[in-house]
N, C-alpha and C positions, 0 to 999 in steps of 0.2 A: 348657746354661749360661744364665744370666740376668744382666741388668744393671738397676740402678735408678738413675734420675737425675731431673733437674728439681727443682722446689721442693716444699715441703709443700702449697702451694696448687695446684700443677699438676705432679703426679708423672708420670714417664714410665718405663714398664717394658717391657723387651724380653727375649725369651728364645727358645731353640730346643732341639729335641731331635732326635737322629738314631737311626736304627735300621739295623742291618746284619745281613744274612743271616737275616731274620725269616721267620716262616711264619704263615699264618692259615687256620683251618678254620671254616666256618660249621656249627655242630653239627647244626642241624635237617636240612640237606640234604646235608652232607658236602662242599660246595664248598670247594676248597682252592687256595691260592696259596703259593708258596715263593720263596726268594731275594729277599725284600722288603728293599730298600735305599732310604733316603730321609731327608728332613728335614722337620720341622714347625716353623714359626716363628710367633711372636705378638708384637705390639707394642700397648701400651695407653697412652693418655694421657687427659686430661680430656675430649677431644672424641670419640674413637672407639677401637675395637679392631679390628685387622686380623690375620688368620690366613692363613698360607701353607702349602701342602702340595706337596711334590715327591717322588714315589715311583716306583720301578720294581720289577718283580717278574716271575715266570714261573710257568707251570703246573707241576704235579707231573711230574717226569721230564724237564723241559726244562732246558737249560743257559744259553741266551741269554735276554736280557731281552725278553719278548714283551708286557709290560703296562706302560704308563706312566700316571701320574695327576699332573696339575699343576693347581693351583687357588689362588684367593685368595678370601677372604670378609671382609666388613666387618660388624661388629656395631654395633648402635645403632639410632637412629631410622630411618635409611635403609639398613639392612643389606641386603647383596646378596652373591651368590656368582657367580663366573665360573671355571669349571673345565672340563677336558677329560680324558676317559679314552680311551686308545688301546690297541687290541689288535692285534697283528701275529702271527697264527698262534698265539695263546695257547691252551693245552690245559687243559681243565677236565674234571672228572668229578663226578657227583652222583647219588645214588640209583640208579635203573635205567639212567642214562646212564653207560656205561662210559668213554667219552671223547668230547669235543667240541672241535673246533679252530675258534676264532673270530677274525675280523679285522674292524676297523672303528673308528669314532670316535663317541663320545657326548659332547655338551657339556651341562653343567649351568649354567644362568644365570638371572638374575632376582632380584627381591627375595626375601628369606627367607620371606615369607608366600605366595609364588607361584612356586616354582622350576619351571623347565621342563627336562626331559631331552630332547634332540633329537639325532638322528643316524641312522646306518645301520650295521648289523652283518651280516656274511656268515658263515654257518656253513659253513666249508670242508669239514668232515666230522664226522659224528656217528654213534656206535655205541651202540645201546641194546639191552638184553636184556629180554625179557618174563619176569617172575618167575613161577615155578610156584607154585600155591597149596600151602600146607602140607598134608602128607598127613593125611587124615582130619579136617581142620579144616573147620568150617562157616563160611560167609560170611554176615555180617549183611546183611539185605536191608531197605531202607527201604520201609515200606508207606505208600502214599499212597492215600487213599480218594477216589474220583471225586465222591462226593456231599457232601464236606466243603468248606467255604470255607477258603481259606488263612488261617492265623493270623498275626498280627503277631509278629515275633521279639521276644524279651525284650530290653529296652533294655540290660541289663547285659552281654549277649553281643555287643553291637555295638561295633565299633572304628571310631573316626573315621579317615577316609582321610588319608594324609599330604598335606602341601601340595606335591605334586609332580605336574605335568602331564607326560604322556608323549607324545612324538612320535618314535618310534623304528621304523624300517623294519628288518625281519629277513628275510633272503633266504637260501635254500639251493638251489643248482642241483644237484639230485640229491645223491648221497653222504650221505643220511640213511639209515642202515642199522638196521633193526629185526629182531632175531633171537631165536629161542627158541620152545619148544613146537611144533616142526615148521615154523615160519615163518621164511623168510628173504626180506626185502623191502627195496627201495630207494625212497625217497620224495624229493620236493622240496617246498619251502614258500616262501610269500611272505606275510608278516604285516606289518600296520601296527598298532603298539601305541600 
């Protein structure tokens, strides 16, 4: 719904949209969330625009809410964002990762030109499968000659990095299982991204 008020010289617009029982799948990786419920709101006047997002969701096959996202952003000359993503035993799967259960908090904050993602995530459990190569298929091998100097990549293939600084600790105390092709192993990890 939306409302319009104010004067012609100083209009004010407010609106909101809700979503119930939504689902999202990122097509490139297959990462999915379901049970998305929430509200997005926006307000604009002559001075600034503010946007609010409050959402909950869960991983595929889960029934309770395991993911929350709450945030506010202001647009304009001094635009900034302040938001937090919380995962509490959220279950994901993507590509060779059959399932991953994740807990932790990540905050997004700062001016829109220099957003920082900061927080800590714990991988409670991860199950990955090693894919078998297709039968009879050949694998492309990149050939690098030792006597050649490295060439500059073509400018048209370069993508500018997003205005996002990362400061996220990822930890997994064991319970990272990799299986397949005769291998069954358990790993642990500690990363600072």
